[in-house]
MARPAPA-332106 format. One line per 5 residues: number of its first residue (from 1); their letters; for each residue x, y, z of N, C-alpha, C. Coordinates in steps of 0.2 Angstrom, whole numbers. Layout:
BEGIN
NUM> A> X,Y,Z,X,Y,Z,X,Y,Z ~ ...
***
This chain:
BEGIN
1> MIKKK> 3,-8,-1,-2,-1,1,4,7,-1 ~ 1,13,-3,7,19,-4,1,23,-2 ~ 3,29,0,-4,33,0,-3,39,-4 ~ -8,40,-9,-7,45,-13,-11,51,-14 ~ -13,55,-14,-17,61,-15,-22,60,-22
6> TYIYK> -28,60,-20,-34,57,-26,-39,63,-26 ~ -41,63,-32,-48,69,-33,-53,65,-31 ~ -55,63,-25,-61,59,-23,-67,60,-23 ~ -70,68,-21,-77,70,-22,-79,76,-26 ~ -81,73,-31,-81,79,-37,-88,86,-33
11> AFERF> -87,91,-37,-90,96,-37,-96,97,-34 ~ -102,93,-38,-108,94,-36,-110,88,-29 ~ -105,84,-30,-106,80,-22,-103,83,-15 ~ -99,86,-18,-98,93,-12,-102,98,-12 ~ -104,101,-15,-111,105,-13,-117,102,-11
16> WHWSQ> -117,95,-13,-125,91,-9,-124,92,-5 ~ -117,88,-2,-114,88,4,-116,93,11 ~ -114,99,9,-113,103,13,-120,107,13 ~ -122,108,7,-131,110,6,-136,107,12 ~ -135,99,12,-139,96,13,-137,95,22
21> ALLIF> -131,98,24,-130,96,32,-134,104,33 ~ -133,109,30,-134,116,33,-143,115,32 ~ -146,112,28,-151,112,28,-155,109,33 ~ -150,102,33,-153,98,41,-153,101,48 ~ -146,104,49,-147,110,54,-150,115,55
26> FLALT> -153,118,48,-157,123,51,-165,121,51 ~ -168,114,49,-174,110,49,-171,111,54 ~ -168,107,59,-168,104,66,-170,109,71 ~ -165,116,69,-165,122,74,-173,125,72 ~ -174,125,68,-183,129,66,-188,123,70
31> GFEIH> -188,118,69,-193,111,70,-192,111,78 ~ -187,112,82,-186,113,88,-189,116,92 ~ -190,122,87,-192,131,91,-200,130,90 ~ -204,125,85,-209,124,83,-213,120,89 ~ -207,115,92,-211,113,98,-210,116,105
36> GSFNI> -209,122,104,-207,125,110,-201,124,115 ~ -195,121,112,-191,118,116,-185,126,117 ~ -187,133,113,-183,138,114,-186,144,108 ~ -185,149,110,-189,155,105,-182,159,102 ~ -183,159,96,-178,163,92,-181,167,86
41> FGFEN> -186,163,82,-187,167,76,-193,170,78 ~ -198,168,81,-204,169,84,-210,165,80 ~ -216,161,83,-221,155,80,-220,155,74 ~ -224,162,71,-226,161,62,-220,164,60 ~ -215,166,60,-208,166,57,-204,158,57
46> VVRWH> -206,155,61,-201,148,63,-205,144,57 ~ -210,145,58,-215,140,54,-215,140,47 ~ -214,148,44,-215,148,37,-206,148,36 ~ -201,148,40,-194,148,38,-193,140,38 ~ -194,135,42,-195,128,42,-197,126,35
51> DIAAW> -203,130,33,-208,125,27,-202,126,21 ~ -200,134,23,-196,136,15,-188,130,14 ~ -185,128,21,-181,124,22,-183,116,19 ~ -186,116,22,-190,108,19,-191,109,11 ~ -193,115,8,-194,114,0,-188,114,-2
56> AFIVL> -185,116,0,-175,117,-3,-174,110,-4 ~ -175,108,4,-172,98,3,-174,95,-2 ~ -181,96,-1,-183,90,-7,-179,93,-15 ~ -179,99,-16,-176,99,-21,-170,97,-22 ~ -164,99,-17,-159,97,-18,-159,87,-17
61> IVFAI> -165,87,-15,-164,78,-14,-166,77,-21 ~ -170,78,-25,-173,78,-34,-167,77,-38 ~ -162,83,-37,-157,86,-40,-151,80,-38 ~ -152,78,-32,-145,72,-30,-145,65,-32 ~ -152,63,-33,-155,58,-35,-155,57,-44
66> FWHFV> -156,63,-47,-154,62,-55,-145,62,-54 ~ -143,64,-51,-136,67,-52,-133,59,-48 ~ -134,56,-46,-132,50,-43,-132,44,-49 ~ -139,43,-53,-140,38,-56,-137,42,-65 ~ -136,47,-66,-134,51,-71,-125,48,-70
71> TGEWK> -122,48,-65,-116,47,-66,-114,40,-63 ~ -118,35,-61,-116,29,-58,-114,29,-53 ~ -114,36,-45,-112,36,-39,-119,31,-35 ~ -123,29,-39,-127,25,-34,-126,20,-33 ~ -120,17,-37,-118,8,-33,-114,9,-30
76> QYIPT> -111,18,-25,-108,17,-21,-112,16,-15 ~ -118,16,-17,-123,12,-9,-124,5,-11 ~ -122,2,-14,-125,-5,-13,-122,-8,-6 ~ -127,-11,-5,-123,-15,4,-118,-22,1 ~ -116,-23,7,-111,-27,7,-110,-29,14
81> TKFIK> -108,-36,16,-108,-39,23,-100,-41,23 ~ -97,-41,17,-90,-41,19,-85,-36,20 ~ -83,-40,26,-78,-35,31,-83,-32,36 ~ -89,-33,37,-92,-30,41,-91,-29,49 ~ -88,-36,49,-90,-37,55,-82,-34,59
86> AQIAY> -77,-33,55,-70,-30,56,-71,-25,56 ~ -76,-21,54,-78,-16,52,-80,-13,59 ~ -84,-16,61,-88,-15,69,-82,-15,75 ~ -78,-20,72,-74,-21,77,-68,-16,78 ~ -69,-14,71,-63,-8,71,-64,-1,75
91> YISGI> -72,1,75,-75,6,79,-74,6,84 ~ -75,-1,86,-77,-2,93,-70,-1,98 ~ -66,-4,96,-58,-6,100,-54,-5,94 ~ -53,-6,90,-48,-8,84,-44,1,82 ~ -50,6,84,-49,13,83,-44,18,89
96> FKGAP> -46,13,93,-42,16,101,-35,14,100 ~ -34,7,97,-28,2,99,-22,7,93 ~ -22,10,90,-20,12,80,-20,6,77 ~ -26,1,78,-25,-4,73,-25,-2,64 ~ -26,-5,61,-26,-2,52,-33,-3,53
101> HPTHK> -35,1,48,-42,1,43,-44,-6,41 ~ -49,-9,40,-47,-18,38,-50,-15,30 ~ -55,-10,29,-55,-10,23,-51,0,18 ~ -51,0,12,-46,6,9,-52,9,5 ~ -52,15,8,-53,22,1,-53,21,-8
106> TIYNK> -56,21,-11,-55,21,-16,-61,26,-21 ~ -57,30,-26,-62,33,-31,-69,28,-33 ~ -68,23,-32,-74,19,-36,-77,14,-29 ~ -72,14,-22,-78,12,-17,-76,17,-11 ~ -80,22,-9,-76,29,-7,-80,27,2
111> FNPLQ> -85,22,3,-89,20,8,-87,13,10 ~ -84,12,16,-83,6,19,-92,2,22 ~ -92,-5,22,-95,-6,23,-103,-7,28 ~ -100,-3,33,-105,-1,39,-107,6,36 ~ -104,10,31,-104,18,30,-111,17,24
116> RMIYL> -108,9,20,-112,8,16,-121,8,18 ~ -122,3,22,-127,3,25,-133,7,29 ~ -126,11,34,-130,17,36,-132,21,32 ~ -128,23,26,-130,29,20,-137,26,17 ~ -137,22,14,-144,18,13,-148,18,16
121> GLKLL> -148,15,22,-153,16,28,-157,24,29 ~ -151,30,28,-155,37,28,-158,38,22 ~ -155,34,15,-157,37,10,-166,35,6 ~ -165,27,10,-172,25,10,-177,24,15 ~ -175,25,20,-180,27,27,-181,32,31
126> VIPVQ> -176,33,32,-176,41,37,-177,45,33 ~ -174,47,29,-177,54,24,-182,54,22 ~ -182,49,18,-191,47,16,-197,48,20 ~ -194,46,26,-203,46,31,-200,52,34 ~ -195,56,35,-196,65,36,-199,69,32
131> VLTGL> -196,67,24,-201,72,20,-208,71,19 ~ -209,64,21,-218,62,19,-221,63,26 ~ -220,63,32,-221,64,36,-224,75,37 ~ -217,76,35,-216,85,37,-222,85,29 ~ -223,83,24,-228,83,20,-236,84,22
136> VYMFY> -237,78,27,-242,77,28,-245,83,35 ~ -241,84,37,-241,90,43,-240,96,39 ~ -237,98,33,-239,105,31,-245,107,25 ~ -249,99,25,-254,101,19,-261,97,24 ~ -259,94,27,-266,90,28,-267,92,39
141> IYPNN> -262,91,43,-262,90,49,-261,98,51 ~ -257,102,52,-257,110,54,-263,112,51 ~ -265,113,44,-270,118,44,-279,116,45 ~ -279,109,48,-284,107,49,-285,106,59 ~ -279,105,60,-279,103,67,-272,110,69
146> PVQLG> -272,115,71,-266,119,71,-266,118,79 ~ -270,116,84,-269,117,89,-265,111,92 ~ -263,104,87,-260,100,90,-251,100,86 ~ -250,105,84,-242,105,82,-240,103,87 ~ -240,106,93,-235,104,101,-237,99,103
151> GLNIV> -243,95,103,-246,90,105,-243,84,103 ~ -245,79,104,-244,73,105,-248,67,98 ~ -247,71,92,-248,70,86,-246,65,82 ~ -246,57,81,-244,52,78,-236,53,73 ~ -242,58,70,-236,60,64,-230,66,66
156> ALIHT> -230,70,69,-227,73,74,-222,69,77 ~ -227,64,81,-220,60,84,-215,55,79 ~ -215,54,75,-213,51,71,-209,56,66 ~ -211,61,65,-207,67,62,-202,68,67 ~ -206,71,75,-196,72,79,-193,67,79
161> FGAFT> -197,60,79,-188,54,81,-186,54,75 ~ -188,54,70,-184,56,62,-177,60,63 ~ -180,65,66,-174,72,68,-171,71,72 ~ -171,64,79,-167,64,84,-161,60,79 ~ -168,55,76,-161,50,72,-155,54,68
166> LLAFV> -159,60,63,-154,65,60,-147,66,64 ~ -150,69,70,-144,73,72,-139,67,75 ~ -144,61,77,-137,58,79,-133,55,74 ~ -135,54,71,-131,51,64,-125,58,62 ~ -131,63,63,-123,69,61,-118,69,67
171> IVHVY> -118,70,74,-114,67,77,-109,63,78 ~ -113,56,77,-106,52,74,-102,52,70 ~ -106,54,64,-101,56,57,-96,62,59 ~ -99,67,61,-92,72,61,-86,69,67 ~ -90,65,71,-84,63,76,-81,58,73
176> LTTTG> -83,55,70,-78,48,63,-74,54,58 ~ -76,59,56,-73,64,51,-67,65,54 ~ -66,64,61,-56,66,65,-53,60,65 ~ -57,54,62,-52,50,64,-50,47,58 ~ -47,51,54,-42,52,46,-36,51,49
181> DTPLS> -32,53,45,-24,54,44,-23,59,50 ~ -27,66,50,-27,71,54,-34,71,56 ~ -34,75,62,-41,79,64,-47,82,57 ~ -43,84,53,-45,87,49,-46,87,43 ~ -41,81,42,-40,80,33,-47,78,29
186> SIKAM> -51,72,33,-58,72,29,-62,77,28 ~ -65,82,32,-65,89,32,-64,92,26 ~ -56,92,26,-53,96,22,-56,93,14 ~ -56,86,16,-56,85,6,-64,84,6 ~ -68,85,10,-73,87,7,-76,95,6
191> ITGWE> -72,99,6,-70,104,3,-67,104,-2 ~ -61,103,-5,-54,103,-10,-59,96,-15 ~ -61,92,-11,-62,84,-16,-55,81,-16 ~ -48,84,-15,-45,80,-13,-41,74,-7 ~ -40,71,-7,-40,66,0,-33,63,-1
196> VIDTD> -29,62,3,-23,57,3,-25,52,6 ~ -26,44,2,-28,37,3,-24,33,1 ~ -24,27,5,-19,21,5,-22,18,-3 ~ -16,18,-6,-18,16,-13,-16,8,-15 ~ -21,2,-17,-16,-3,-20,-14,-3,-26
201> EHEEH> -9,-5,-31,-7,1,-36,-10,-3,-41 ~ -10,-10,-38,-14,-17,-41,-18,-16,-42 ~ -23,-15,-37,-29,-15,-39,-31,-10,-43 ~ -30,-3,-40,-31,1,-43,-30,0,-51 ~ -26,-1,-54,-26,-2,-61,-30,-7,-64
206> KLQMQ> -32,-13,-60,-37,-15,-63,-45,-13,-63 ~ -47,-8,-58,-52,-5,-56,-51,0,-63 ~ -44,2,-63,-45,9,-70,-47,5,-76 ~ -45,-2,-78,-44,-4,-82,-52,-5,-84 ~ -56,-9,-79,-62,-8,-79,-69,-4,-81
211> KAVDE> -65,0,-77,-69,9,-79,-66,9,-86 ~ -62,7,-89,-60,11,-98,-64,7,-101 ~ -65,1,-98,-70,-5,-104,-78,-1,-104 ~ -78,-2,-96,-84,0,-99,-87,6,-102 ~ -83,11,-102,-84,17,-104,-82,19,-111
216> SVAGY> -78,14,-111,-74,16,-119,-79,15,-125 ~ -75,17,-130,-81,15,-136,-77,10,-142 ~ -75,9,-138,-71,-2,-141,-76,-5,-138 ~ -80,-10,-142,-86,-15,-140,-80,-21,-133 ~ -85,-23,-130,-80,-27,-125,-86,-33,-123
221> YRLDK> -85,-41,-125,-90,-45,-124,-85,-50,-119 ~ -89,-55,-118,-87,-61,-112,-94,-66,-113 ~ -90,-72,-116,-92,-78,-115,-92,-81,-113 ~ -97,-88,-110,-97,-93,-106,-94,-98,-110 ~ -92,-104,-106,-90,-110,-110,-94,-113,-114
226> KGIIV> -102,-113,-113,-107,-113,-117,-107,-108,-124 ~ -103,-103,-125,-106,-99,-130,-111,-94,-128 ~ -114,-95,-122,-119,-90,-119,-114,-82,-118 ~ -119,-76,-119,-117,-70,-117,-116,-68,-110 ~ -112,-68,-106,-113,-66,-101,-110,-58,-99
231> NVNEA> -107,-56,-103,-107,-47,-100,-105,-44,-108 ~ -108,-37,-109,-105,-32,-114,-106,-26,-111 ~ -100,-21,-114,-102,-15,-111,-104,-10,-118 ~ -107,-4,-116,-110,-1,-119,-110,0,-125 ~ -102,1,-129,-100,2,-134,-103,-5,-138
236> WIKMY> -103,-9,-135,-104,-17,-140,-113,-16,-141 ~ -117,-13,-135,-123,-14,-135,-124,-8,-142 ~ -121,-3,-140,-122,4,-148,-123,0,-153 ~ -114,-3,-154,-114,-7,-161,-117,-10,-165 ~ -123,-14,-158,-126,-20,-162,-134,-18,-160
241> KYKDK> -134,-11,-159,-141,-8,-160,-146,-12,-155 ~ -142,-14,-148,-149,-16,-144,-148,-9,-139 ~ -153,-9,-135,-156,-3,-131,-153,-4,-124 ~ -151,-14,-122,-146,-13,-115,-146,-19,-115 ~ -144,-23,-108,-136,-29,-109,-145,-33,-107
246> DQILG> -149,-31,-104,-154,-38,-104,-156,-42,-111 ~ -157,-36,-117,-160,-39,-122,-156,-43,-126 ~ -149,-45,-124,-143,-50,-127,-140,-55,-120 ~ -140,-52,-114,-137,-57,-111,-141,-63,-108 ~ -138,-69,-110,-139,-75,-107,-141,-78,-115
251> KHYSS> -142,-75,-120,-143,-79,-125,-134,-80,-130 ~ -136,-85,-135,-130,-88,-138,-129,-83,-143 ~ -122,-84,-143,-116,-78,-148,-119,-79,-155 ~ -123,-85,-158,-127,-87,-163,-130,-80,-166 ~ -135,-77,-163,-140,-73,-161,-137,-68,-163
256> TRDPE> -130,-67,-164,-127,-61,-168,-125,-62,-175 ~ -124,-67,-176,-122,-70,-183,-128,-74,-186 ~ -127,-70,-195,-131,-74,-200,-128,-80,-202 ~ -134,-86,-204,-133,-91,-206,-129,-93,-210 ~ -125,-88,-215,-119,-91,-217,-113,-89,-214
261> NIMEM> -113,-86,-208,-106,-84,-204,-105,-89,-198 ~ -110,-93,-197,-111,-96,-190,-104,-100,-192 ~ -103,-104,-196,-99,-109,-196,-91,-108,-194 ~ -91,-100,-198,-85,-96,-196,-83,-95,-191 ~ -89,-91,-188,-87,-92,-179,-89,-95,-176
266> DKLVN> -92,-101,-175,-89,-106,-172,-83,-110,-171 ~ -80,-110,-177,-73,-110,-177,-69,-105,-173 ~ -71,-102,-172,-66,-94,-169,-70,-98,-165 ~ -73,-99,-160,-76,-99,-153,-73,-106,-149 ~ -74,-111,-153,-70,-118,-151,-60,-117,-152
271> DVLKG> -60,-112,-156,-53,-113,-155,-48,-108,-148 ~ -54,-104,-148,-53,-99,-142,-52,-105,-135 ~ -57,-109,-136,-59,-111,-128,-55,-117,-128 ~ -50,-120,-134,-45,-126,-134,-39,-120,-131 ~ -40,-111,-132,-33,-109,-127,-29,-105,-133
276> ESIRS> -33,-106,-136,-30,-100,-144,-32,-93,-142 ~ -28,-88,-145,-30,-82,-144,-32,-79,-151 ~ -36,-77,-153,-38,-75,-160,-37,-66,-159 ~ -33,-64,-161,-30,-58,-158,-33,-51,-162 ~ -35,-51,-169,-38,-47,-173,-39,-50,-178
281> KPVIR> -46,-49,-180,-48,-52,-186,-55,-49,-187 ~ -55,-50,-195,-62,-45,-197,-68,-50,-196 ~ -73,-49,-196,-78,-51,-197,-86,-47,-197 ~ -92,-52,-200,-99,-47,-200,-102,-50,-196 ~ -106,-44,-191,-108,-45,-187,-118,-43,-188
286> KCMDG> -122,-47,-186,-130,-48,-186,-132,-43,-180 ~ -135,-37,-183,-136,-33,-176,-145,-34,-176 ~ -147,-30,-169,-155,-34,-166,-159,-32,-173 ~ -160,-25,-177,-165,-24,-181,-162,-28,-188 ~ -157,-32,-188,-159,-38,-193,-152,-35,-202
291> SSAKH> -150,-30,-198,-144,-26,-204,-136,-29,-199 ~ -131,-30,-206,-127,-33,-204,-122,-26,-205 ~ -116,-27,-202,-112,-23,-202,-103,-27,-200 ~ -98,-24,-200,-90,-24,-201,-87,-22,-194 ~ -83,-28,-191,-78,-24,-186,-71,-28,-186
296> ILSAN> -69,-27,-184,-63,-31,-182,-62,-32,-173 ~ -59,-39,-171,-64,-44,-167,-55,-46,-165 ~ -55,-47,-156,-52,-50,-154,-54,-54,-147 ~ -51,-60,-147,-52,-65,-144,-49,-68,-140 ~ -48,-69,-133,-44,-74,-128,-46,-78,-122
301> PILEE> -45,-83,-122,-48,-86,-118,-48,-84,-110 ~ -53,-86,-104,-52,-84,-101,-51,-89,-95 ~ -48,-89,-91,-43,-97,-86,-46,-93,-81 ~ -46,-101,-76,-48,-101,-70,-43,-107,-68 ~ -40,-107,-63,-37,-113,-59,-33,-116,-64
306> GAVVG> -33,-113,-71,-30,-118,-77,-34,-120,-81 ~ -39,-120,-80,-45,-122,-84,-48,-116,-89 ~ -49,-117,-94,-53,-112,-98,-64,-112,-96 ~ -63,-107,-97,-70,-105,-93,-75,-102,-97 ~ -71,-97,-103,-75,-94,-108,-70,-89,-110
311> MEGFI> -72,-86,-114,-68,-80,-119,-71,-75,-119 ~ -68,-68,-119,-68,-62,-120,-64,-59,-124 ~ -66,-52,-128,-63,-49,-131,-65,-43,-134 ~ -62,-38,-138,-65,-32,-140,-66,-30,-146 ~ -70,-28,-150,-73,-26,-156,-71,-19,-156
316> LDINE> -69,-18,-163,-70,-10,-165,-71,-10,-173 ~ -76,-4,-172,-81,-4,-177,-76,1,-187 ~ -79,-5,-191,-77,-4,-198,-80,1,-200 ~ -82,6,-200,-85,12,-202,-85,11,-210 ~ -90,12,-213,-89,12,-222,-87,19,-224
321> SMEFN> -89,22,-221,-85,30,-222,-78,31,-223 ~ -75,25,-219,-67,26,-218,-65,24,-226 ~ -58,25,-227,-56,24,-233,-50,15,-232 ~ -54,11,-230,-53,7,-227,-57,0,-232 ~ -52,1,-239,-54,-5,-242,-56,-13,-243
326> ESIYN> -55,-16,-248,-58,-23,-245,-50,-27,-247 ~ -46,-25,-247,-38,-27,-249,-35,-26,-243 ~ -37,-20,-239,-35,-19,-232,-41,-23,-228 ~ -46,-24,-229,-49,-27,-224,-50,-36,-225 ~ -46,-38,-229,-44,-44,-228,-38,-46,-226
331> AVRNS> -32,-42,-225,-25,-41,-223,-24,-41,-217 ~ -31,-40,-212,-31,-41,-205,-28,-47,-203 ~ -21,-46,-198,-17,-51,-196,-21,-52,-186 ~ -19,-57,-185,-17,-58,-176,-14,-53,-173 ~ -17,-50,-167,-12,-46,-165,-14,-44,-158
336> GAGYY> -13,-40,-155,-18,-40,-149,-22,-31,-146 ~ -26,-32,-140,-32,-29,-140,-25,-24,-134 ~ -22,-18,-138,-19,-13,-133,-23,-7,-131 ~ -23,-7,-123,-22,-1,-120,-19,3,-117 ~ -22,10,-119,-16,17,-118,-21,20,-113
341> RLDEK> -16,25,-110,-21,32,-107,-16,38,-106 ~ -17,43,-107,-14,48,-109,-15,55,-107 ~ -11,61,-101,-16,63,-97,-17,72,-103 ~ -17,76,-99,-19,82,-103,-15,85,-107 ~ -7,83,-107,-4,87,-111,0,80,-115
346> GIIAD> -4,74,-118,-2,70,-123,2,65,-119 ~ 7,67,-113,10,61,-109,9,57,-108 ~ 11,50,-108,9,41,-108,8,42,-101 ~ 1,39,-97,2,38,-91,0,32,-89 ~ -2,27,-94,-3,18,-92,-3,18,-99
351> VNEVW> -3,10,-100,-1,5,-106,-1,-2,-103 ~ -5,-6,-107,-6,-14,-104,0,-17,-108 ~ -1,-24,-107,6,-27,-108,5,-28,-116 ~ -1,-30,-119,-2,-30,-127,0,-24,-129 ~ -3,-18,-126,3,-13,-130,10,-11,-132
356> LQLYK> 12,-14,-125,19,-16,-125,22,-20,-130 ~ 19,-26,-132,19,-31,-136,19,-26,-143 ~ 13,-22,-144,14,-20,-152,18,-15,-154 ~ 21,-12,-147,26,-6,-148,33,-8,-147 ~ 34,-16,-147,41,-18,-145,43,-17,-141
361> YDSKD> 39,-12,-136,46,-11,-127,44,-17,-124 ~ 50,-19,-119,49,-22,-114,46,-20,-108 ~ 43,-15,-106,42,-12,-99,40,-7,-99 ~ 34,-5,-94,30,1,-94,34,6,-94 ~ 40,6,-89,45,13,-86,48,12,-93
366> EVIGL> 49,9,-99,52,12,-105,48,17,-110 ~ 41,17,-107,37,23,-110,32,28,-105 ~ 30,25,-100,29,31,-97,32,37,-94 ~ 27,42,-94,30,50,-96,33,51,-102 ~ 34,46,-107,34,51,-114,30,52,-115
371> PCSFL> 32,59,-121,24,63,-125,22,57,-130 ~ 16,55,-132,13,52,-136,15,52,-143 ~ 18,57,-146,19,60,-151,27,56,-156 ~ 30,55,-147,35,53,-148,35,45,-151 ~ 28,42,-154,27,35,-156,24,36,-163
376> RIKEE> 24,42,-165,21,44,-172,26,45,-178 ~ 28,43,-184,32,44,-186,29,51,-188 ~ 33,56,-193,33,64,-192,28,65,-195 ~ 26,61,-202,19,63,-207,13,63,-203 ~ 11,57,-197,8,56,-193,8,62,-186
381> VESFN> 11,66,-185,11,71,-179,7,74,-179 ~ 5,79,-184,1,83,-184,-7,82,-183 ~ -6,74,-188,-13,72,-190,-14,70,-181 ~ -10,66,-178,-13,65,-169,-15,70,-167 ~ -9,75,-167,-9,81,-163,-18,82,-165
386> QIFKK> -19,83,-170,-26,86,-169,-33,82,-168 ~ -31,77,-168,-34,72,-165,-37,71,-158 ~ -29,72,-153,-30,73,-147,-32,80,-145 ~ -31,85,-147,-37,89,-146,-43,89,-148 ~ -46,87,-151,-55,85,-154,-55,80,-146
391> VLQGE> -54,75,-145,-54,72,-139,-55,75,-135 ~ -46,79,-132,-49,85,-125,-54,89,-125 ~ -57,92,-129,-63,93,-131,-71,90,-131 ~ -69,84,-127,-73,80,-126,-78,74,-135 ~ -74,73,-139,-78,71,-143,-74,64,-144
396> TLSGK> -77,58,-146,-72,53,-146,-72,49,-152 ~ -68,43,-154,-65,42,-160,-67,33,-158 ~ -68,31,-165,-67,24,-167,-67,24,-174 ~ -61,19,-174,-61,16,-181,-56,20,-184 ~ -51,23,-182,-46,28,-184,-40,24,-187
401> ITVRK> -36,23,-192,-31,19,-194,-26,24,-192 ~ -21,24,-191,-15,26,-190,-9,21,-191 ~ -3,24,-190,4,21,-191,8,23,-184 ~ 11,18,-180,15,17,-175,20,19,-178 ~ 25,20,-174,33,19,-173,37,14,-167
406> CKDGT> 37,9,-169,41,4,-162,45,6,-162 ~ 50,4,-155,54,4,-153,60,5,-156 ~ 58,-1,-161,66,-4,-164,66,2,-173 ~ 61,6,-172,63,9,-179,57,8,-182 ~ 53,1,-183,49,-1,-188,43,2,-187
411> TAKHI> 40,3,-193,32,6,-190,26,2,-192 ~ 21,2,-190,15,-4,-192,8,-1,-193 ~ 2,-2,-197,-4,2,-194,-7,-2,-190 ~ -13,2,-184,-18,-1,-181,-24,3,-184 ~ -27,2,-180,-35,4,-180,-34,5,-171
416> SSASP> -40,11,-171,-38,13,-164,-44,17,-160 ~ -46,17,-155,-52,19,-152,-48,26,-147 ~ -54,31,-145,-51,36,-141,-56,40,-138 ~ -56,39,-130,-62,43,-125,-60,47,-121 ~ -62,53,-122,-60,60,-112,-62,54,-107
421> ISIGN> -56,59,-103,-57,56,-95,-58,61,-92 ~ -64,61,-89,-65,66,-85,-66,64,-77 ~ -64,73,-75,-65,70,-65,-69,78,-65 ~ -76,76,-64,-80,83,-64,-83,83,-71 ~ -83,91,-71,-82,91,-78,-77,93,-82
426> KIIGI> -71,93,-78,-64,94,-81,-61,89,-86 ~ -60,87,-91,-55,83,-95,-47,85,-94 ~ -46,79,-92,-39,78,-88,-37,72,-93 ~ -40,70,-98,-35,66,-103,-40,62,-109 ~ -35,56,-112,-39,53,-117,-36,46,-114
431> EGFIL> -40,39,-115,-39,35,-116,-41,28,-122 ~ -40,23,-122,-41,19,-129,-40,12,-129 ~ -42,8,-134,-39,5,-136,-37,3,-144 ~ -31,-1,-147,-27,1,-152,-28,-10,-153 ~ -29,-11,-161,-29,-18,-163,-26,-17,-170
436> DLSEL> -21,-20,-171,-17,-23,-174,-20,-23,-183 ~ -16,-21,-186,-17,-19,-195,-12,-23,-198 ~ -12,-27,-203,-6,-29,-207,-3,-24,-212 ~ 3,-23,-216,3,-22,-221,-2,-23,-227 ~ -3,-20,-233,-7,-23,-239,-2,-30,-242
441> EK> -6,-33,-242,-4,-39,-245,-4,-39,-253 ~ 3,-40,-255,6,-37,-264,3,-42,-267
***
C-alpha cells in the first residue's frame, strides 16, 4: 500500500453534502423551536422558515437522485456484508489501539461496508419518512388541526423521532471525520475534493482498466464455455443496436450472426476455448434490427485455476465511410487489443502488456512519462495532435487507422479508439484501445 493524493469528491458531490448538512441543521433548529424548546424567530416566522427549508431540501434531494443515477455514483451505496464484522470491531476497539483500517477508500469505493448500510438506510428510510411526515403535517394536519402542532400527534412524533435520528447520525458522522490521518483531513477533503488515501496500485490498475472497458467506444464482450453471452459494455450494445444488456445477456453468440457466418464464428469460438488467442480478425455481425456491419474482433480464453471457462475480447467498428478498402480488410492479421491512457498534455500515463508488445517495448518504465507524439512517424504527428485536441474537447473516436513507430524503428498500422477521461466536468486526458493491422498484401 502507498499513500496517494486522489481527487475523490466531485464538485456537485461536495455542494450537495454541505447544502444538505446546512439544511438538516436549519430544519432541526426551526423544528425544535416549533415544538417549543426555545424561542429565536417567533412562532409564525419559524413555521414559514421551516417550510421554506423543507422545500429547498426536497429540491436538493431531487437533484441528488438525478446526479447519482446519471454518474453511476448510486453504486457506492450497494450494501455488502464483506468485512462488516471487521469494520464494527475497528470502530468499537481497533480505532483506539491504532489498528489498521480493515477497508481502504478508493474513487470507486468511497464507503466502508458499515457506511454503505447506514447511508442507504438514511436515503431509503429516514429521509423519505421525514419528507413524507413533513408534507402530511404541512398540507393536512397543521391546516386542519393547528392546536395539535405541539401535542402528541403520531405524525409529529414520527417526524420528531426522525429528527433525533438525523442529529444522532450527524454527531457520530462528525466524530468519525476526525479519525482520518489528521483530525481535519476528511473535512478538508470534502471542501477541496482531494484526499490522501491508501492505494493498492495493482487493484487500482484493475479498477481503472474495468472503468476504461465500461466507458470505452471499443466494444467488450464475454462468453461462457457454452457460448452464452454473460457480459457486454455500452459500446458493444450500441454497435449491435440493442437498447440494453437485458436484451442480449443469456443468449447464444449465434444470435449475433447470419446463418452464412455461423460456421466461421463456431470455429473461432472453438479455437479460443481450446486456448488459442484470436487477437484481430475481420468479421460480420448481425444487429438487432437485422442489418449487418463489419468490425475487427479480438478474442482470448478466460482461465480459472488453469482451465478455460470462457472467452472475452474487444471489437472496433469498421465504418464504411473510412478509407478502409477490401484489400486492407482482408489483410488484417493476429495482434493484440492494446490499452493506453494519456494525460491532458499527451504524456503516456498507462499502457497494458499487449500495447507494449505492439510497440515492441519490454516494460512500462520505458514509455510512461513520454509524449505520445514520440511514438508517431513525422508525417502522422500533426494528424495525431488534431485528434488529441478533439478528444480533449469531448469528442470520441472509433475506427481511426494510424501508423505507429515501434521501439526498433519499424512502423505498423493499427485501428484505434479514443475517449476523453473526466473528473467532474473537467477532461484530464484520453484513453482507448488499439487493434493491429497488417501491411497490404502484395
